[in-house]
DSSP file (Angstrom, degrees, kcal/mol; ACC not computed):
  #  RESIDUE AA STRUCTURE BP1 BP2  ACC     N-H-->O    O-->H-N    N-H-->O    O-->H-N    TCO  KAPPA ALPHA  PHI   PSI    X-CA   Y-CA   Z-CA
    1    1 A M              0   0    0      0, 0.0    21,-0.1     0, 0.0    17,-0.0   0.000 360.0 360.0 360.0 127.0    0.0    0.0    0.0
    2    2 A N        +     0   0    0     19,-0.1     2,-0.1     2,-0.0     0, 0.0   0.590 360.0 104.8 -93.5 -11.2    1.5    3.3   -1.1
    3    3 A E        -     0   0    0     15,-0.1     2,-0.5     1,-0.0    48,-0.0  -0.405  51.1-161.7 -78.1 145.7   -1.0    5.6    0.8
    4    4 A Q        -     0   0    0     -2,-0.1     2,-0.4    46,-0.0    -2,-0.0  -0.997  12.4-173.8-127.2 125.9   -0.1    7.4    3.9
    5    5 A F        -     0   0    0     -2,-0.5     2,-0.1    46,-0.0    -2,-0.0  -0.939  25.7-114.4-117.3 137.9   -2.8    8.6    6.1
    6    6 A D        -     0   0    0     -2,-0.4    41,-2.4    41,-0.1     2,-0.5  -0.473  30.3-128.1 -66.6 145.9   -2.9   10.8    9.3
    7    7 A V  E     +A   46   0A   0     39,-0.2     2,-0.3    -2,-0.1    39,-0.2  -0.848  39.4 168.8 -96.2 128.7   -4.1    9.0   12.4
    8    8 A V  E >   -A   45   0A   0     37,-3.1    37,-2.8    -2,-0.5     3,-0.8  -0.871  41.2 -83.7-137.4 162.9   -6.8   10.8   14.0
    9    9 A L  E 3  S+A   44   0A   0     -2,-0.3    35,-0.2     1,-0.2    34,-0.1  -0.537 112.8   9.9 -69.5 136.7   -9.4   10.4   16.8
   10   10 A R  E 3  S+     0   0A   0     33,-2.4    -1,-0.2    -2,-0.2    33,-0.2   0.907  96.9 139.1  55.7  51.4  -12.4    8.6   15.5
   11   11 A G  E <   -A   42   0A   0     -3,-0.8    31,-3.4    31,-0.8    36,-0.2  -0.539  58.7 -60.7-112.4-177.6  -11.1    7.6   12.1
   12   12 A Y  E     -AB  41  46A   0     34,-2.2    34,-2.6    29,-0.2    29,-0.2  -0.341  64.1 -90.2 -69.8 143.8  -11.3    4.5   10.0
   13   13 A D     >  -     0   0    0     27,-2.9     4,-2.1    32,-0.2     5,-0.2  -0.273  35.6-146.7 -50.4 122.1  -10.0    1.2   11.4
   14   14 A R  H  > S+     0   0    0     30,-0.4     4,-2.9     1,-0.2     5,-0.2   0.916  94.7  49.0 -66.1 -45.1   -6.3    1.1   10.2
   15   15 A K  H  > S+     0   0    0      1,-0.2     4,-2.7     2,-0.2    -1,-0.2   0.933 112.6  48.1 -58.5 -45.1   -6.2   -2.7    9.7
   16   16 A Q  H  > S+     0   0    0      2,-0.2     4,-1.8     1,-0.2    -1,-0.2   0.905 113.7  45.9 -62.2 -44.1   -9.3   -2.7    7.8
   17   17 A V  H >X S+     0   0    0     -4,-2.1     4,-2.6     2,-0.2     3,-0.5   0.979 113.0  49.7 -63.8 -53.7   -8.2    0.2    5.5
   18   18 A D  H 3X S+     0   0    0     -4,-2.9     4,-2.0     1,-0.3     5,-0.2   0.919 111.6  50.1 -55.3 -46.3   -4.7   -1.3    4.9
   19   19 A A  H 3X S+     0   0    0     -4,-2.7     4,-1.7    -5,-0.2    -1,-0.3   0.849 110.0  50.4 -60.5 -35.4   -6.4   -4.7    4.1
   20   20 A F  H <X S+     0   0    0     -4,-1.8     4,-2.0    -3,-0.5    -2,-0.2   0.914 111.9  46.6 -72.5 -47.7   -8.8   -3.0    1.6
   21   21 A F  H  X S+     0   0    0     -4,-2.6     4,-2.2     2,-0.2    -2,-0.2   0.810 110.8  51.8 -67.8 -31.9   -5.9   -1.2   -0.2
   22   22 A E  H  X S+     0   0    0     -4,-2.0     4,-1.7    -5,-0.3    -1,-0.2   0.899 112.0  47.1 -67.9 -43.2   -3.8   -4.4   -0.3
   23   23 A R  H  <>S+     0   0    0     -4,-1.7     5,-3.2    -5,-0.2     6,-0.5   0.879 110.3  52.3 -67.1 -35.0   -6.7   -6.2   -1.9
   24   24 A L  H ><5S+     0   0    0     -4,-2.0     3,-1.1     3,-0.2    -2,-0.2   0.884 108.1  52.0 -67.6 -38.5   -7.2   -3.3   -4.3
   25   25 A D  H 3<5S+     0   0    0     -4,-2.2    -1,-0.2     1,-0.2    -2,-0.2   0.842 112.0  46.9 -65.6 -30.8   -3.5   -3.5   -5.3
   26   26 A A  T 3<5S-     0   0    0     -4,-1.7    -1,-0.2    -5,-0.1    -2,-0.2   0.375 113.7-119.7 -90.7   6.1   -4.0   -7.2   -6.0
   27   27 A D  T < 5S+     0   0    0     -3,-1.1    -3,-0.2    -5,-0.1    -2,-0.1   0.860  75.3 129.7  52.6  40.8   -7.2   -6.6   -8.0
   28   28 A A      < +     0   0    0     -5,-3.2     2,-0.4    -6,-0.1    -4,-0.2   0.297  36.0 106.5 -98.4   2.2   -9.0   -8.7   -5.4
   29   29 A V        -     0   0    0     -6,-0.5     2,-0.1    -5,-0.1    38,-0.0  -0.706  64.8-134.5 -92.0 133.6  -11.8   -6.2   -4.8
   30   30 A T     >  -     0   0    0     -2,-0.4     4,-1.9     1,-0.1     5,-0.1  -0.373  23.0-110.4 -83.7 171.6  -15.2   -6.9   -6.2
   31   31 A A  H  > S+     0   0    0      1,-0.2     4,-2.3     2,-0.2     5,-0.1   0.839 118.4  53.9 -59.6 -41.0  -17.2   -4.3   -8.0
   32   32 A E  H  > S+     0   0    0      2,-0.2     4,-2.3     1,-0.2    -1,-0.2   0.932 109.6  47.9 -61.7 -48.4  -19.8   -4.2   -5.2
   33   33 A E  H  4 S+     0   0    0      1,-0.2    -2,-0.2     2,-0.2    -1,-0.2   0.882 110.6  51.4 -68.8 -35.9  -17.0   -3.5   -2.6
   34   34 A L  H  < S+     0   0    0     -4,-1.9    -1,-0.2     1,-0.2    -2,-0.2   0.883 113.3  45.1 -66.2 -41.3  -15.5   -0.8   -4.8
   35   35 A R  H  < S+     0   0    0     -4,-2.3    -2,-0.2     1,-0.2    -1,-0.2   0.872 130.6  21.6 -71.2 -33.4  -19.1    0.9   -5.1
   36   36 A K  S  < S+     0   0    0     -4,-2.3    -1,-0.2    -5,-0.1    -2,-0.2  -0.478  75.9 174.4-132.1  60.3  -19.9    0.7   -1.5
   37   37 A P        -     0   0    0      0, 0.0     2,-0.4     0, 0.0    -3,-0.1  -0.444  13.1-167.9 -68.7 143.8  -16.6    0.3    0.6
   38   38 A S        -     0   0    0     -2,-0.0     2,-0.3     2,-0.0    -2,-0.1  -0.997   5.2-170.0-136.3 136.6  -17.5    0.5    4.3
   39   39 A F        -     0   0    0     -2,-0.4     2,-0.2   -22,-0.0   -27,-0.0  -0.920  25.1-116.9-120.2 147.6  -14.9    0.9    7.1
   40   40 A R        -     0   0    0     -2,-0.3   -27,-2.9   -27,-0.1     2,-0.5  -0.543  29.6-121.1 -74.9 146.1  -15.4    0.5   10.9
   41   41 A V  E     -A   12   0A   0    -29,-0.2     2,-0.3    -2,-0.2   -29,-0.2  -0.810  33.4-167.4 -84.3 126.6  -14.8    3.7   12.9
   42   42 A A  E     -A   11   0A   0    -31,-3.4   -31,-0.8    -2,-0.5     3,-0.3  -0.816  35.7-112.1-116.1 159.4  -12.0    3.2   15.6
   43   43 A M  E    S+     0   0A   0     -2,-0.3   -33,-2.4     1,-0.3     2,-0.5   0.865 114.2  20.8 -52.0 -46.9  -11.1    5.3   18.5
   44   44 A M  E    S+A    9   0A   0    -35,-0.2   -30,-0.4   -34,-0.1    -1,-0.3  -0.965  94.6 127.4-122.9 112.0   -7.7    6.0   16.8
   45   45 A G  E     -A    8   0A   0    -37,-2.8   -37,-3.1    -2,-0.5   -32,-0.2  -0.827  57.7 -50.4-147.7-169.3   -7.8    5.5   12.9
   46   46 A Y  E     -AB   7  12A   0    -34,-2.6   -34,-2.2    -2,-0.2   -39,-0.2  -0.411  65.9 -92.6 -70.7 142.2   -7.1    6.9    9.6
   47   47 A D     >  -     0   0    0    -41,-2.4     4,-2.1   -36,-0.2     5,-0.2  -0.344  33.3-140.8 -55.7 124.5   -8.5   10.3    8.6
   48   48 A R  H  > S+     0   0    0      1,-0.2     4,-2.6     2,-0.2     5,-0.3   0.911  96.5  49.6 -62.8 -45.7  -11.8    9.6    7.0
   49   49 A H  H  > S+     0   0    0      1,-0.2     4,-1.9     2,-0.2    -1,-0.2   0.866 109.6  50.8 -58.5 -38.9  -11.5   12.3    4.3
   50   50 A Q  H  > S+     0   0    0      2,-0.2     4,-2.6     1,-0.2    -1,-0.2   0.910 110.3  51.1 -72.4 -41.5   -8.0   11.2    3.3
   51   51 A V  H  X S+     0   0    0     -4,-2.1     4,-2.4     2,-0.2     5,-0.2   0.976 111.7  45.0 -57.1 -54.7   -9.3    7.6    2.9
   52   52 A W  H  X S+     0   0    0     -4,-2.6     4,-2.6     1,-0.2    -2,-0.2   0.870 111.6  54.0 -63.2 -33.9  -12.2    8.5    0.7
   53   53 A D  H  X S+     0   0    0     -4,-1.9     4,-2.8    -5,-0.3    -1,-0.2   0.929 110.7  46.6 -65.2 -40.6  -10.0   10.8   -1.4
   54   54 A A  H  X S+     0   0    0     -4,-2.6     4,-1.5     2,-0.2    -2,-0.2   0.867 112.8  48.9 -72.1 -30.7   -7.6    7.9   -2.0
   55   55 A V  H  X S+     0   0    0     -4,-2.4     4,-2.1     2,-0.2     5,-0.2   0.925 113.5  47.4 -66.9 -47.6  -10.4    5.5   -2.8
   56   56 A E  H  X S+     0   0    0     -4,-2.6     4,-2.2    -5,-0.2    -2,-0.2   0.932 111.2  50.3 -53.7 -47.1  -11.8    8.0   -5.2
   57   57 A D  H  < S+     0   0    0     -4,-2.8     4,-0.3     1,-0.2    -1,-0.2   0.857 110.9  49.3 -66.1 -31.9   -8.4    8.6   -6.8
   58   58 A R  H >< S+     0   0    0     -4,-1.5     3,-0.7     2,-0.2    -1,-0.2   0.872 111.0  50.3 -73.1 -36.1   -7.9    4.8   -7.2
   59   59 A V  H 3< S+     0   0    0     -4,-2.1    10,-0.3     1,-0.2    -2,-0.2   0.842 114.9  42.8 -69.1 -35.7  -11.3    4.5   -8.8
   60   60 A A  T 3< S+     0   0    0     -4,-2.2    -1,-0.2    -5,-0.2    -2,-0.2   0.395  89.1 118.3 -88.4   1.5  -10.7    7.3  -11.3
   61   61 A A  S <  S-     0   0    0     -3,-0.7     9,-2.7    -4,-0.3     8,-1.8  -0.308  77.9 -86.2 -74.6 152.2   -7.1    6.2  -12.1
   62   62 A P    >   -     0   0    0      0, 0.0     3,-2.1     0, 0.0     6,-0.2  -0.176  39.2-112.7 -57.4 153.2   -6.2    5.3  -15.7
   63   63 A A  T 3  S+     0   0    0      1,-0.3     5,-0.3     6,-0.2     4,-0.1   0.799 113.7  61.2 -60.8 -29.3   -6.9    1.7  -16.6
   64   64 A D  T 3  S+     0   0    0      3,-0.1    -1,-0.3     2,-0.1     3,-0.0   0.576  90.4  83.2 -79.2  -8.3   -3.2    0.9  -17.0
   65   65 A E  S X  S-     0   0    0     -3,-2.1     3,-2.3     1,-0.1     2,-0.1  -0.634 100.4 -88.3 -86.2 155.2   -2.5    1.7  -13.4
   66   66 A P  T 3  S+     0   0    0      0, 0.0     3,-0.1     0, 0.0    -1,-0.1  -0.434 115.8   8.3 -63.3 135.2   -3.2   -1.0  -10.7
   67   67 A G  T 3  S+     0   0    0      1,-0.2    -6,-0.2    -4,-0.1     2,-0.1   0.507  98.8 145.0  77.1   7.2   -6.8   -0.7   -9.5
   68   68 A G    <   -     0   0    0     -3,-2.3    -1,-0.2    -5,-0.3    -9,-0.1  -0.387  34.4-171.6 -74.1 155.9   -7.6    1.9  -12.3
   69   69 A H        -     0   0    0     -8,-1.8    -6,-0.2   -10,-0.3    -1,-0.1   0.441  33.6-142.1-125.1 -10.9  -11.0    2.0  -14.1
   70   70 A G        -     0   0    0     -9,-2.7    18,-0.7     2,-0.0     2,-0.4  -0.173  29.6 -48.7  86.6-176.0  -10.2    4.5  -16.8
   71   71 A V  E     -C   87   0B   0     16,-0.2    16,-0.2    14,-0.0    -8,-0.0  -0.800  47.9-144.7-100.2 137.5  -12.1    7.3  -18.5
   72   72 A H  E     -C   86   0B   0     14,-1.6    14,-1.7    -2,-0.4     2,-0.1  -0.928  10.3-136.0-113.8 124.3  -15.6    6.7  -19.7
   73   73 A P  E     -C   85   0B   0      0, 0.0     2,-0.6     0, 0.0    12,-0.2  -0.435  23.4-117.7 -72.6 147.0  -16.8    8.4  -22.8
   74   74 A V        -     0   0    0     10,-1.7     2,-0.3     7,-0.4    10,-0.3  -0.719  30.9-140.1 -89.4 121.0  -20.4   10.0  -22.6
   75   75 A E        -     0   0    0     -2,-0.6     6,-0.3     7,-0.1     2,-0.2  -0.599  11.0-150.4 -83.0 130.9  -22.5    8.2  -25.2
   76   76 A S    >   -     0   0    0      4,-3.3     3,-1.6    -2,-0.3    27,-0.1  -0.602  28.9-108.2 -96.3 169.0  -25.0   10.2  -27.3
   77   77 A S  T 3  S+     0   0    0      1,-0.3    -1,-0.1    -2,-0.2    26,-0.0   0.792 120.6  55.8 -65.6 -27.0  -28.3    8.8  -28.7
   78   78 A S  T 3  S-     0   0    0      1,-0.0    -1,-0.3    25,-0.0     3,-0.1   0.399 125.0-103.6 -85.8   4.9  -26.9    8.9  -32.2
   79   79 A G  S <  S+     0   0    0     -3,-1.6    -2,-0.1     1,-0.2     2,-0.1   0.495  87.7 115.2  91.6   1.1  -24.0    6.7  -31.0
   80   80 A G        -     0   0    0     -5,-0.1    -4,-3.3     1,-0.0    -1,-0.2  -0.166  67.9-127.0 -89.7-172.5  -21.4    9.6  -30.9
   81   81 A T    >   -     0   0    0     -6,-0.3     3,-2.7    -3,-0.1    -7,-0.4   0.148  32.5-116.3-130.4  21.3  -19.8   10.9  -27.7
   82   82 A Y  T 3   -     0   0    0      1,-0.3     3,-0.1    -9,-0.1    -7,-0.1   0.587  60.6 -84.5  58.2   3.9  -20.5   14.7  -27.7
   83   83 A G  T 3  S+     0   0    0      1,-0.2     2,-0.4    -9,-0.2    -1,-0.3   0.700 103.9 114.4  71.8  18.0  -16.8   15.2  -27.9
   84   84 A K    <   -     0   0    0     -3,-2.7   -10,-1.7   -10,-0.3     2,-0.4  -0.957  44.6-172.7-126.9 141.5  -16.7   14.8  -24.1
   85   85 A E  E     -C   73   0B   0     -2,-0.4     2,-0.3   -12,-0.2    -4,-0.0  -1.000  11.6-163.7-130.3 132.5  -15.2   12.3  -21.8
   86   86 A F  E     -C   72   0B   0    -14,-1.7   -14,-1.6    -2,-0.4     2,-0.1  -0.899  22.5-115.1-118.7 145.7  -15.8   12.4  -18.1
   87   87 A D  E     -C   71   0B   0     -2,-0.3    41,-2.0   -16,-0.2     2,-0.7  -0.446  25.6-129.9 -65.8 144.0  -13.9   10.7  -15.3
   88   88 A L  E     +D  127   0C   0    -18,-0.7     2,-0.2    39,-0.2    39,-0.2  -0.901  37.3 179.5 -96.1 114.2  -15.8    8.1  -13.4
   89   89 A V  E     -D  126   0C   0     37,-3.0    37,-1.2    -2,-0.7     3,-0.3  -0.708  42.5-107.7-123.0 172.7  -15.4    8.8   -9.7
   90   90 A L  E    S+     0   0C   0      1,-0.3    35,-4.2    -2,-0.2     2,-0.5   0.914 113.0  23.9 -65.3 -48.3  -16.6    7.4   -6.5
   91   91 A R  E    S+D  124   0C   0     33,-0.3    38,-0.3    34,-0.2    -1,-0.3  -0.929  92.3 124.7-114.5  96.2  -19.0   10.3   -5.7
   92   92 A G  E     -D  123   0C   0     31,-2.1    31,-3.6    -2,-0.5     2,-0.2  -0.721  62.1 -55.8-141.4-172.4  -20.1   12.2   -8.9
   93   93 A Y  E     -DE 122 127C   0     34,-2.3    34,-2.5    29,-0.2    29,-0.2  -0.520  65.6 -91.2 -79.8 142.7  -23.2   13.2  -10.9
   94   94 A D     >  -     0   0    0     27,-2.5     4,-1.8    -2,-0.2     5,-0.1  -0.273  32.7-145.2 -51.8 124.5  -25.7   10.6  -11.9
   95   95 A R  H  > S+     0   0    0      1,-0.2     4,-2.0    30,-0.2    -1,-0.2   0.814  95.7  55.0 -70.5 -32.0  -24.6    9.4  -15.3
   96   96 A H  H  > S+     0   0    0      2,-0.2     4,-2.2     1,-0.2    -1,-0.2   0.945 109.7  47.1 -63.5 -50.2  -28.2    8.9  -16.6
   97   97 A Q  H  > S+     0   0    0      1,-0.2     4,-1.8     2,-0.2    -2,-0.2   0.883 113.0  47.7 -57.9 -43.1  -29.1   12.5  -15.7
   98   98 A V  H  X S+     0   0    0     -4,-1.8     4,-2.6     1,-0.2    -1,-0.2   0.904 112.3  49.3 -63.2 -46.3  -26.0   13.9  -17.4
   99   99 A N  H  X S+     0   0    0     -4,-2.0     4,-1.8     1,-0.2    -2,-0.2   0.866 109.0  53.5 -74.3 -34.5  -26.6   11.9  -20.5
  100  100 A V  H  X S+     0   0    0     -4,-2.2     4,-1.4     2,-0.2    -1,-0.2   0.859 110.5  46.0 -66.1 -34.0  -30.2   13.0  -20.8
  101  101 A I  H  X S+     0   0    0     -4,-1.8     4,-1.8     2,-0.2    -2,-0.2   0.899 111.9  50.6 -73.2 -38.5  -29.3   16.6  -20.6
  102  102 A L  H  X S+     0   0    0     -4,-2.6     4,-2.4     1,-0.2    -2,-0.2   0.774 107.3  54.2 -68.9 -22.5  -26.5   16.2  -23.1
  103  103 A S  H  X S+     0   0    0     -4,-1.8     4,-2.5     2,-0.2    -1,-0.2   0.886 108.1  51.1 -68.5 -36.1  -28.9   14.4  -25.5
  104  104 A R  H  X>S+     0   0    0     -4,-1.4     5,-2.3     2,-0.2     4,-0.8   0.870 109.4  48.9 -64.4 -37.1  -31.2   17.5  -25.1
  105  105 A V  H ><5S+     0   0    0     -4,-1.8     3,-1.0     2,-0.2    -2,-0.2   0.961 112.7  49.3 -67.8 -50.6  -28.3   19.8  -26.0
  106  106 A E  H 3<5S+     0   0    0     -4,-2.4    -2,-0.2     1,-0.3    -1,-0.2   0.901 114.6  43.6 -49.4 -45.3  -27.6   17.5  -29.0
  107  107 A A  H 3<5S-     0   0    0     -4,-2.5    -1,-0.3    -5,-0.1    -2,-0.2   0.578 109.7-124.3 -77.9 -13.3  -31.2   17.6  -30.1
  108  108 A G  T <<5S+     0   0    0     -3,-1.0    -3,-0.2    -4,-0.8    -4,-0.1   0.799  72.7 125.6  71.2  30.2  -31.5   21.3  -29.5
  109  109 A T      < +     0   0    0     -5,-2.3     2,-0.4    -6,-0.1    -4,-0.2  -0.067  50.9  79.7-111.9  28.0  -34.5   21.0  -27.2
  110  110 A I  S    S-     0   0    0     -6,-0.4     2,-0.1    -5,-0.2    -9,-0.0  -1.000  70.4-133.4-134.5 133.9  -33.1   22.9  -24.2
  111  111 A S     >  -     0   0    0     -2,-0.4     4,-2.5     1,-0.1     5,-0.2  -0.465  26.9-114.8 -86.0 161.7  -32.8   26.6  -23.7
  112  112 A T  H  > S+     0   0    0      2,-0.2     4,-2.3     1,-0.2     5,-0.1   0.853 117.6  49.5 -67.6 -36.4  -29.5   28.2  -22.4
  113  113 A E  H  > S+     0   0    0      2,-0.2     4,-1.9     1,-0.2     5,-0.2   0.976 111.5  48.3 -61.7 -54.2  -31.4   29.3  -19.0
  114  114 A E  H  4 S+     0   0    0      1,-0.2     4,-0.5     2,-0.2    -2,-0.2   0.892 112.1  49.4 -54.4 -43.7  -32.7   25.8  -18.5
  115  115 A L  H >< S+     0   0    0     -4,-2.5     3,-1.5     1,-0.2    -1,-0.2   0.973 111.7  48.1 -62.2 -49.3  -29.2   24.4  -19.2
  116  116 A R  H 3< S+     0   0    0     -4,-2.3    -1,-0.2     1,-0.3    -2,-0.2   0.841 112.5  49.8 -64.8 -27.3  -27.5   26.8  -16.6
  117  117 A E  T 3< S+     0   0    0     -4,-1.9    -1,-0.3    -5,-0.1    -2,-0.2   0.405  84.6 122.9 -95.3   6.8  -30.2   26.0  -13.9
  118  118 A T    <   -     0   0    0     -3,-1.5     2,-0.4    -4,-0.5    -3,-0.0  -0.352  41.2-168.6 -60.9 140.7  -29.8   22.2  -14.3
  119  119 A S        -     0   0    0     -2,-0.0     2,-0.4   -22,-0.0    -2,-0.1  -0.977   4.4-154.5-130.3 150.7  -28.9   20.2  -11.2
  120  120 A F        -     0   0    0     -2,-0.4     2,-0.3   -22,-0.0   -27,-0.0  -0.919  22.1-111.7-125.7 151.3  -27.8   16.7  -10.9
  121  121 A K        -     0   0    0     -2,-0.4   -27,-2.5   -27,-0.1     2,-0.5  -0.589  28.3-125.5 -78.8 139.3  -28.0   14.2   -8.2
  122  122 A V  E     +D   93   0C   0     -2,-0.3     2,-0.3   -29,-0.2   -29,-0.2  -0.738  42.9 165.9 -84.4 121.2  -24.7   13.1   -6.5
  123  123 A V  E >   -D   92   0C   0    -31,-3.6   -31,-2.1    -2,-0.5     3,-0.6  -0.795  43.5 -83.9-133.2 170.1  -24.4    9.2   -6.6
  124  124 A M  E 3  S+D   91   0C   0     -2,-0.3   -33,-0.3     1,-0.2   -34,-0.2  -0.588 112.4  12.8 -74.9 136.1  -21.8    6.6   -6.1
  125  125 A R  E 3  S+     0   0C   0    -35,-4.2    -1,-0.2    -2,-0.3   -35,-0.2   0.959  95.6 144.5  57.7  58.9  -19.7    6.0   -9.3
  126  126 A G  E <   -D   89   0C   0    -37,-1.2   -37,-3.0    -3,-0.6   -32,-0.2  -0.573  55.6 -71.4-120.0 179.3  -20.9    9.1  -11.2
  127  127 A Y  E     -DE  88  93C   0    -34,-2.5   -34,-2.3   -39,-0.2   -39,-0.2  -0.377  64.1 -85.1 -77.4 147.0  -19.3   11.4  -13.6
  128  128 A D     >  -     0   0    0    -41,-2.0     4,-2.7   -36,-0.2     5,-0.2  -0.294  34.9-142.1 -53.7 123.9  -16.7   14.0  -12.2
  129  129 A R  H  > S+     0   0    0    -38,-0.3     4,-2.2     1,-0.2     5,-0.2   0.921  96.7  47.5 -59.7 -51.7  -18.6   17.0  -10.9
  130  130 A H  H  > S+     0   0    0      1,-0.2     4,-2.2     2,-0.2    -1,-0.2   0.885 111.5  50.6 -63.1 -42.6  -16.1   19.6  -12.1
  131  131 A Q  H  > S+     0   0    0      1,-0.2     4,-2.4     2,-0.2    -1,-0.2   0.913 110.1  50.1 -64.3 -41.6  -15.8   18.2  -15.6
  132  132 A V  H  X S+     0   0    0     -4,-2.7     4,-3.1     1,-0.2    -2,-0.2   0.938 110.6  48.1 -58.7 -43.3  -19.5   18.1  -16.0
  133  133 A W  H  X S+     0   0    0     -4,-2.2     4,-2.0     1,-0.2    -1,-0.2   0.865 109.2  52.3 -67.3 -34.0  -20.0   21.6  -15.0
  134  134 A D  H  X S+     0   0    0     -4,-2.2     4,-2.0    -5,-0.2    -1,-0.2   0.904 111.5  49.5 -65.3 -37.1  -17.2   22.9  -17.3
  135  135 A A  H  X S+     0   0    0     -4,-2.4     4,-2.6     1,-0.2     5,-0.3   0.952 111.4  48.1 -68.3 -49.2  -19.0   21.0  -20.2
  136  136 A V  H  X S+     0   0    0     -4,-3.1     4,-1.4     1,-0.2    -1,-0.2   0.809 111.1  49.4 -66.3 -26.0  -22.4   22.5  -19.3
  137  137 A K  H  X S+     0   0    0     -4,-2.0     4,-2.8    -5,-0.2    -1,-0.2   0.889 112.2  50.1 -71.1 -38.9  -21.0   26.0  -19.1
  138  138 A G  H  X S+     0   0    0     -4,-2.0     4,-1.6     1,-0.2    -2,-0.2   0.891 113.0  43.6 -63.8 -38.1  -19.3   25.4  -22.5
  139  139 A F  H  X S+     0   0    0     -4,-2.6     4,-2.1     2,-0.2    -1,-0.2   0.796 114.0  53.5 -76.2 -25.4  -22.5   24.1  -24.1
  140  140 A A  H  X S+     0   0    0     -4,-1.4     4,-3.0    -5,-0.3    -2,-0.2   0.973 109.5  47.4 -60.9 -57.2  -24.4   27.1  -22.4
  141  141 A G  H  X S+     0   0    0     -4,-2.8     4,-2.3     1,-0.2    -2,-0.2   0.848 112.5  49.9 -63.8 -37.9  -22.0   29.6  -23.8
  142  142 A K  H  X S+     0   0    0     -4,-1.6     4,-1.5     2,-0.2    -1,-0.2   0.905 110.9  48.8 -65.9 -41.1  -22.3   27.9  -27.4
  143  143 A L  H  X S+     0   0    0     -4,-2.1     4,-1.6     2,-0.2    -2,-0.2   0.910 110.0  53.0 -65.1 -43.7  -26.2   28.0  -27.2
  144  144 A E  H  X S+     0   0    0     -4,-3.0     4,-1.9     1,-0.2     3,-0.4   0.946 109.4  48.4 -52.7 -50.5  -25.9   31.7  -26.2
  145  145 A G  H  X S+     0   0    0     -4,-2.3     4,-0.8     1,-0.2    -1,-0.2   0.823 110.2  51.7 -67.8 -27.1  -23.8   32.4  -29.2
  146  146 A Q  H  < S+     0   0    0     -4,-1.5    -1,-0.2     2,-0.2    -2,-0.2   0.798 110.1  48.3 -68.1 -34.1  -26.2   30.6  -31.5
  147  147 A T  H  < S+     0   0    0     -4,-1.6    -2,-0.2    -3,-0.4    -1,-0.2   0.769 108.2  54.5 -83.6 -29.3  -29.3   32.5  -30.2
  148  148 A E  H  <        0   0    0     -4,-1.9    -1,-0.2     1,-0.2    -2,-0.2   0.757 360.0 360.0 -78.8 -18.6  -27.6   35.9  -30.6
  149  149 A E     <        0   0    0     -4,-0.8    -1,-0.2    -5,-0.2    -2,-0.1   0.439 360.0 360.0 -76.1 360.0  -26.7   35.3  -34.2
């Protein structure tokens, strides 16, 4: 295990976290465990935020890295990918909701105002939130430019 975590009061059980990362390095973690890892809270354990950040980094790591799962292109209804690829992260925006909005952008059935006011649910194993909002802002800017012409 390459991760180094601070030991804090009421953190995650150190042995359990170490065992999880060792199994992750050995590719012995099931998809269910990866979607919903759960760790016991101990009197003195690893910092919870650091552990979750490390799990999230591992889930979003490139496929050629140990435990990596790569980047997932966003599929459009016509089989294309909108020219966007979003990282799949432990806690991100609901993939279905994002795909529905992007298909409406592609079809031209959404206004700039509606696009800017869109909100997405945060779920386990969703699209990276920053990347989605950067794309939404970009599409809104393009839509604004089209309506002004």
